[in-house]
C-alpha positions as a printed Julia matrix, in Angstrom:
211×3 Matrix{Float64}:
 43.18  -38.34  -38.8
 44.76  -38.27  -35.48
 46.69  -41.52  -34.68
 47.51  -42.97  -31.38
 51.32  -43.53  -31.21
 53.17  -45.21  -28.41
 56.89  -44.57  -28.44
 58.89  -47.12  -26.31
 62.33  -46.15  -25.03
 65.41  -48.3   -24.87
 67.27  -49.76  -21.71
 69.56  -46.77  -21.07
 66.92  -44.16  -21.82
 63.85  -42.63  -20.38
 60.59  -41.48  -21.78
 62.0   -37.94  -22.48
 64.51  -39.5   -24.95
 61.77  -39.13  -27.63
 61.1   -35.36  -27.11
 63.39  -34.15  -30.07
 62.0   -36.77  -32.4
 58.45  -35.94  -31.55
 59.17  -32.23  -32.05
 59.88  -32.94  -35.7
 56.53  -34.93  -36.41
 54.53  -33.14  -39.06
 51.12  -34.44  -38.47
 49.14  -33.93  -35.19
 49.2   -37.2   -33.34
 48.32  -38.44  -29.96
 51.68  -39.48  -28.63
 52.37  -41.36  -25.46
 55.92  -42.23  -24.29
 55.54  -44.61  -21.23
 58.34  -44.85  -18.66
 58.8   -48.64  -18.82
 60.53  -48.94  -15.38
 57.85  -46.96  -13.68
 55.09  -49.23  -15.25
 57.04  -52.2   -13.62
 57.38  -50.9   -10.08
 54.5   -52.92   -8.73
 56.55  -56.05   -9.27
 59.05  -57.2    -6.7
 61.63  -58.08   -9.24
 62.6   -56.49  -12.55
 62.67  -59.12  -15.24
 61.8   -59.04  -18.83
 58.66  -61.07  -18.22
 57.3   -58.66  -15.55
 58.36  -55.67  -17.73
 56.45  -57.32  -20.78
 53.36  -57.86  -18.54
 53.41  -54.28  -17.38
 53.76  -53.03  -21.03
 50.99  -55.35  -22.11
 48.58  -54.01  -19.59
 49.63  -50.43  -20.57
 48.8   -51.07  -24.24
 45.63  -53.03  -23.59
 44.22  -50.01  -21.71
 43.82  -48.37  -25.09
 40.43  -48.96  -26.73
 41.54  -48.06  -30.3
 44.27  -49.74  -32.35
 47.76  -48.41  -31.58
 50.82  -47.55  -33.56
 53.98  -48.92  -31.81
 57.44  -47.53  -32.25
 60.21  -48.89  -30.12
 63.92  -48.66  -29.93
 66.23  -51.52  -28.76
 64.5   -52.93  -25.55
 61.46  -50.95  -26.67
 61.49  -52.54  -30.02
 61.69  -55.98  -28.48
 58.64  -55.25  -26.27
 56.86  -53.76  -29.27
 57.5   -56.76  -31.39
 56.57  -59.15  -28.61
 53.38  -57.36  -28.14
 52.43  -57.28  -31.73
 53.11  -61.04  -32.03
 50.63  -61.58  -29.19
 48.03  -58.95  -30.36
 48.24  -58.74  -34.04
 44.74  -57.16  -34.39
 45.52  -54.57  -31.83
 48.5   -52.99  -33.57
 47.85  -50.87  -36.55
 51.52  -50.35  -37.42
 54.94  -51.22  -36.08
 58.27  -49.43  -36.15
 61.27  -51.29  -34.86
 64.48  -49.33  -34.31
 67.72  -51.19  -33.64
 65.9   -54.44  -33.04
 67.0   -57.89  -32.09
 64.94  -61.05  -32.77
 67.4   -63.36  -30.66
 69.35  -62.02  -27.81
 73.12  -61.98  -28.57
 74.26  -64.12  -25.62
 77.92  -63.06  -25.58
 77.2   -59.32  -26.04
 74.72  -59.27  -23.14
 77.19  -61.14  -20.93
 79.89  -58.51  -21.84
 77.44  -55.76  -21.19
 76.55  -57.17  -17.82
 80.22  -57.28  -16.9
 80.53  -53.5   -17.9
 77.48  -52.82  -15.77
 79.03  -54.58  -12.76
 82.03  -52.23  -12.81
 79.93  -49.06  -13.34
 79.12  -46.78  -10.44
 75.7   -47.11   -8.84
 74.95  -43.38   -9.54
 75.07  -44.18  -13.26
 71.76  -45.85  -12.95
 69.96  -43.28  -10.75
 68.41  -41.37  -13.67
 66.66  -44.47  -14.73
 65.18  -45.08  -11.24
 66.79  -48.35  -11.05
 69.81  -50.01   -9.27
 72.72  -51.72  -10.84
 71.28  -55.1    -9.56
 67.92  -54.31  -11.34
 69.63  -53.85  -14.64
 71.81  -56.95  -14.44
 68.79  -59.1   -13.42
 66.78  -57.61  -16.38
 69.36  -58.36  -19.05
 70.07  -61.84  -17.62
 66.35  -62.53  -17.8
 66.5   -61.78  -21.66
 69.16  -64.23  -22.51
 66.83  -66.91  -23.77
 64.45  -64.62  -25.78
 63.95  -65.71  -29.45
 61.22  -64.4   -31.73
 62.45  -65.82  -35.01
 59.75  -68.44  -35.27
 57.06  -65.75  -34.67
 58.05  -62.98  -36.97
 55.95  -64.14  -39.92
 52.77  -63.69  -37.77
 53.34  -59.8   -37.97
 51.09  -58.64  -40.62
 50.72  -54.96  -39.96
 52.76  -52.41  -41.95
 56.17  -52.45  -40.44
 59.22  -50.13  -40.82
 62.66  -51.13  -39.48
 65.31  -48.49  -38.9
 68.9   -48.78  -37.89
 71.96  -46.51  -37.66
 74.75  -47.42  -40.17
 77.23  -47.35  -37.2
 75.02  -49.69  -35.07
 77.11  -52.69  -35.9
 75.52  -54.78  -33.12
 72.06  -54.46  -34.7
 72.56  -54.13  -38.29
 72.46  -57.78  -39.21
 69.42  -58.47  -36.9
 67.55  -55.6   -38.55
 68.1   -57.06  -42.01
 67.06  -60.52  -40.88
 63.85  -59.24  -39.33
 62.88  -57.18  -42.37
 63.23  -60.37  -44.45
 60.87  -62.45  -42.12
 58.2   -59.74  -41.78
 56.02  -59.67  -44.95
 56.05  -56.25  -46.56
 58.49  -54.66  -44.1
 60.82  -52.08  -45.18
 64.09  -51.21  -43.78
 66.04  -47.81  -43.69
 69.57  -47.17  -42.43
 70.31  -43.64  -41.08
 73.75  -42.4   -42.2
 76.32  -41.78  -39.52
 73.97  -42.78  -36.74
 74.79  -45.28  -34.01
 72.43  -47.11  -31.74
 70.31  -44.19  -30.19
 68.97  -42.69  -33.44
 66.12  -41.0   -31.51
 68.8   -39.11  -29.54
 71.56  -38.68  -32.08
 69.5   -38.04  -35.3
 66.01  -37.11  -34.33
 65.28  -34.99  -37.23
 66.39  -37.68  -39.75
 64.38  -40.28  -37.78
 61.19  -38.02  -37.74
 61.47  -37.74  -41.49
 61.29  -41.42  -41.78
 58.47  -41.63  -39.39
 56.53  -38.88  -41.27
 56.86  -40.72  -44.45
 55.74  -44.12  -42.83
 52.84  -42.55  -41.05
 51.54  -40.6   -44.01
 49.82  -43.78  -45.27
 47.48  -43.83  -42.39
 46.54  -40.08  -42.52
């Protein structure tokens, strides 16, 4: 059975960040990797809410149930969409997810962004101001009270060296009924880039139940 998979990239990534992981998938699937920031270009300002609306519209264009897999920012969007459309999502994979935004961490991250050169953001098709506005708009996000509404099969994945997201990953796994959690050894935050083969092996085992 061919499944419709949507892989959602993180903040510092592009849709091509999934290429190596996809190359190791064993089954034939219909895989889509949307460029999040391209989806959001019709809006005058890049904010989390506008980004979510664009992503929501993209997902709702699919007639069949979808399998969502997101990393970092992509995981937050995938989780948010699943909470709002529980019957639309067949399965959910959350990689390096956060359920509540780490305020201090985001503030420090924004400070680092401020001192980075503008050219550092060109590959994303964004400006430094865009990125800072986006992260500031995420400071008050908190999905803890809604996690129990996620009922589809859920897999949570995190690198053992991703210290900023390990605790959150464990907490989310406890609040989503039936969710399983896997830690990838020696991997940091971007497991789809750092350890694509190991990630694909986990995904192959997870998606096998739907074949």
